Each structure stands twice: as C-alpha cells, then as structure tokens.
C-alpha angles and dihedrals in degrees: 000000000000090000090055091050092051091048091050092049090047091052092050092048093050092047092051091047091051091050091050093049091047090050092049093049092049092046091051092052099041131083128226091251091054090051092049091048090053091050090051090053091049091050090053091050092048094051093043093052 
C-alpha cells in the first residue's frame, strides 16, 4: 500500500514538473500579443459555454 502511494505521488510530481517545463518553454517563445490573443479566445469559450 505504501509503495502504491509513493508511486502515485511520484507520477503526480513528474506530471506537474513536465507541465511547468512546457509552460516555461512556451512562455519563452511567445509574445505578449500571442498571449493576449489566447486569453481572448479563452474568454469567448467561457462566455459561450
């Protein structure tokens, strides 16, 4: 049981790390105008749903 818990926590930690690295890479490559355009798209989806 403890082994399963450690494996689960490890999986979660690795997933979160991968997401953070992916975010940082995208943020480094993107421009402010691209970010604002993405936020506009998300706002449209939120209000439409």
